[in-house]
N, C-alpha and C positions, 0 to 999 in steps of 0.2 A: 519541407523543412528549410529553414534559412538561418543564416548567421548574421547578427548585427555587427556592423563595423565599429571601430573605436570612435568614429565621429557621430554615430547615431545617438541622439539623446535618449537616455533610458527614462521610462516613466517613474514618477515618484512612488516609492513603495515603502511599506513598513519593514524595518530590519528584522522584526520578529518573524515575519512570514518566511523569509528566505532562510533564517536560522533554524526554524522548526522543520522546514522541508529538508534542509541539509542534515539536521540531526537524524531524521528518519532514514535518509539514505546512508548516513554514516553507520547506523545500526545494521543496515543491509551489508555494508562493506565488512563489518566485523565477522560475517560468515567466513571470510577468507582466513581468519585466525584459527578456525576449527577448535574453538574453546571447549566444546563438548567432548572432543577427543582428548584434549589436554586434561580436562577435569577428571576423566576416567582413570588417569594415572594417580589421582589423589583422592581415593574413595573415603578417606577418614577426615577430609577437610570440609567443614561446613561451608566455608567461603567458596571453595571450588565447586561444591555441589550446587550452590546457588547460582554461580556463574554458568555452570553447565546447563542448568535448568532453563535459564533465560537466554541462552545462546542458540536455542533451537525452537522449532515449532512444537506445540503440544500435539501428541498423536491424534487426538480427536476433540474431546470436550475439555474446555478450560482456556487458560490464557497465560502466556509468558510475555516478557518484554519483546521478544523476537516476533511474536504474533501481531504486535501493534504496528509493525513497519508498513504493511500494505494499507491498513486503515488510515494511518497518519498521512501517507502519500495521497490517498484518495481524498481525504478530508481537506488537504491543502489545495487540491485542484479546485474545490468549491470555494474555499476561503479567498483564493486569489482572483476569482472570477469578477467580483464587483469592481476591483481595481482595474482589471483588464478592460471591462466594459467602459468604465469612466475615462480611461486613457484613450480608447478608440473614439468615444464620443467627442472628447476634447479636440481630437485631430480632425473632426468633421466627417467621420465615416458614417454612412447611412446604415440603418438597421439591416437592410437587405445585404449589403456588402459584409457586414459583421456576421450575419447568419450563414452566408455562403462560406465564410472563413471558418466558422465553427463546424460546419459539416465537413469541410476539407480536413480540419484538424482531427475530427473524430475518425475519419477514414485513415489518415496517416498513423494515428495511434494504434488502430486495429492492425494495420499492416506491420508496423514495427513489432507489435507483440507476437504476431505469427512468425516474423523473421527471427526473433529471439528464440522462440520455441523450436525453430528449425535448424539452428546452428549445430553443426556436426552430424546432421542426419542426411541420408542419401536422397531424400525428396522433401518437398514442402510438408511440414507437419501441421495439417489443418486442425488447429485447436484454438479455443477462444477463452482460455482461462488465465492467460498471462495478465499481469497487473495493467500494462498499457492497453491491451485489448479490452479488458473489462471497463476501464475508464472510457475508452473510445466508444464502446457500445452505448453508453449512457450519456455521453457528453452533450449531444445535440439537445436532448430534453433539459439537461442541466442549464444549458445556455438560455433556453426559453424561460426557465424559471429565474434566470438572472434579472429579468425585467418584471418579474411578478412581485406581489406584495409579500410581506412576511407571513401573513395569514395563509396565503396560497401555498407558500413553501411548506409550512407546517402541515397543512392539509394533505399535500402530495406525499409528504413523508409518512404520515399516518396511513394513507391509502396503500402505499407500497408495502409497509411493514405488515399490515393486517392482511392484504391480498396475498402476499408471498407466504405468510403463515397458513392461510386457508388452502393455498395450492398444495401444501404438504399434508394438511389435515384431511382434506377430501379424498386423498389417495390412501387406501388401506395399506398397512405395513406389508412389505414384500417379504415372502418367506426366505429363509436362508437357502443359498444355492448349494446343490449337492457337491459341486466341484468349486471350491473357493478360488483356485487358480484360474478358472475360466472367466472370472469377473475381476481379476486383479486384486484379490484380497491378500495383503502381505502375510507371510507365514507367521504363525503364532499370534495373530490378531486377537486382542482381548478387550476391545473397546466398543463392542456392540451394546446398544440400548435394548431394554425390554419394555413391554407395554406400550403406552402411548408414544414414547420417545423413539420407538423402533422405526418410525417414519423417517428418521434422520440418521439411519445407519449408513456406513460406508458402502458405496456402490450397490445399495438396495433402497433407493429413494427416488422420488419423481424426477428430480433434476438429472440424476444419473440415467434414468430411462429416456429422458428427452435427448441426452447426448448420444446414447446408443443408436437412436434413430438419426439425429442430425449429422453427427460426425462420420457416419458410414455412407453419407451421400457424397463425400469427397473421396478422391483417390487416396488409397492407403496401401502400405505394404501388407498389412494384415487387418482383419476386421477389428473395429474398436469395440472393446468389451467393458471398459472402465479404466479410470485413471487411478493408479496406486495411491496417489495423494488425496484423492477424493474431490478435487476441485471440479467445478462444472461451469458450463457456459452461462446458464441462467443466473449464476451468482451476480452477473452484471446488474440485475434488477435491484437487489438489496445494496450492492455497491453504490448505485445511484443514490440510495437513501443516505449512505455515509457522506457522499459528496454534497447532498442537500444540507446535512448538518454543518458541513464546512461552509457552504454558501450562507447559511444563517449566521454563523460566526463572522464571516467576511463582511456581511451586511452591517453588523454591529461595529466591526473594526473600521469600516469605511466612514462611519459617522456622517450621515447625510447632513449637509451644511445647515439646513433650516431646522434640524432637530438633533443637535450635537449631544453626544453622550460623554459625560465626564469620565476621565480615565479610571478613577477609582470605581465608579459605578459600573463601567464596562468590565473591569476585572472581576468584580463581585458577580456580575451577571454570567460571565463565562464559568466561574467556579461553581455557582449554584446549578447552572444547566448541566455541567459535567457531573456533579454529584447526583442530580436527579436521573440522568441517563444511566449512570452506573448502577444506581439503586434499582431502577426499573428493569434493566437488563438482568441483573442478578435475581430479582424477585420472580421474573418470568421463568427462569431456570429452576429456582428452588421450589416454586409452586407447581412444577410439572407441566407448565403450559408450553414452553419452547426452550430447547436446550441451547447452551452457548457453544456453538461449533463454528470456528473460524473458517474451516475449509468449505463449508456449505454456506457461509455468510448468512446465518440464520438471523431473523429479526432481533432476537435477544443479543446476538453478537454485535449487530449494528449499534444498538443502544449502549452495550457495555463498552465496546472499543471506542465508540464515539464519545462516551463520557470521559475516557482517558485523554482523547484528543482535545476536548475542551479544557481539561485541566492543564495539559501541556501548553496549549495555546495561551491560557491565562498566565502561566509562569513566564513564558518567553516574552509576552507582551509587557508584563509588569517590569521585568528586569531590563529589557532592551529598549522599549519605547516610552516607558514611564520614568524609570530610574536612569536611563541612558547609559547603562553598563553594557557596552557592546564589544569591547576588545576581545574578551574571552571567547566569544562566539565566532570570531573571524573564520576559523577553519570550517565551521558549519555553513557560514554565508557563502564561502567559495563553492561549496558543493551545491547548496540550495539554489544559487543563481544559474547553475548549469545542470539542473536535475536530469534532464533527458540525456545529456552527454554522459553523466555519471552512470546512469542506468545502463546505457548501451555499452560503455567501456567495461563496466563490471561484468556484463554477461558475454562479452566477446574477446576481451583482452587479458583476463585474469590468468588463464593458463599459460598464454604466451609469455607474459611478463614473469611469471614464476619460473618457467623453464629457462628464460634468458638470465635471470638472476643466478640460478643454479649453474648455468654454463660459465658465467664470468666470475662468480664469487665462490663457487663450490658449496658444499654442504656444511663444512666445519664452522663457517661464520654464523650459521643459524643454530649451531649446537653449543654455543658459548655458555648458555644457561642450563645445559643438559639436554639429552635427547627427548625428554618428555615435553619440553617447551619448544622444540624445533618447529612444529607446525604453526605455532602462534607467532614466532619471530619471522618465519618466511611469509606468512600471511600479512603480517604488519608491514613488511617491506613492500609487498605487492600493493597494499592499500596506500602506502606512502607515495609510490610511483603514480598511482591513479590520481591522488590528490595534487601532486606536483603538475601533472598534465592540466588539471582543472585550474590550478593557480596560474599557470602560463596563459591559459585562455582568459582568465579573469583580468589579469594585468593588461592584456591587449584588447580588452573589451569585446571578446568573442563569446557570444552567448547563443547556443542553439535554441531556436524557437520552432515550434510546430504551428 
């Protein structure tokens, strides 16, 4: 990891890319506000019920706004790659040097993800389901596809989605375990599928079986029997598909000089692709072919969430790079241009900052709107401090790069 100095010229980039990435990480930061907890105090308010629903992950099948954070972040890794490759080529870097850097970047992302998952634990938590680790596991192949044709990218996308679906289909449904606690099933769990979809049940699926084998090869305090959240190592394969969707969008946004795409045509293309992905993902779920499950990153989830990413990308591009309305998105740009820093600060400094604010300001300042809103105000204060740190880095031209 390195930090660019204020004198290092930054590559030319689309404002919409940084703003969309920053928007996704801002949604992540809203976790600090505990809006679902606040919403529980207002059960009769449809507004608060909606806010509470979209402030947390869906238990298993379905989608909330919060569920789109990781897909958007992964999508943007792919969307930014064509610009990164073009910048490095313009600097005269060889493909060998670029490839070695891509492999190094992948390793760093994997290590950072393990570091995040190990915070506050007595020993290294060898797990590979963190967002950074998932991106790192597939990044090297994504980089290779950065030099491939659009047809090759679409073909690889299809192969990944179909192959990962077949991986689950070829394994018969695993029978319910006699002791649900023994495989980390939450108490009162009521989200199991029946029939064909039973292949995608929590901690009773092929990806879970793979992790029970893989993760127990590493030193652990106790044997790994399953993750209560249902995330798995092998999800990096369909996560790569999400990054490929971003790579396809980035290739369009880059607009090859000898075949430029008019902005209006580009926006329409992004919108139509987004709607097509949304429709196909929902159709696969409704037809009983593949469920939409974010925690397993099912192929239908790749398409459904990828569709939303295309729509968001179209909106940000239209407003910021076509209409040139950028001032409103400055807070997002500050976050988006230091996405790795934001991710690490969020996962390592949030509790320290919250405790420090309590120490020096007391609790009463956060209860000014009533005790029900105290968690939201305290979380907003922590998020503001994180943003001010990023603003300080932004103004001094300090950008963490991997």
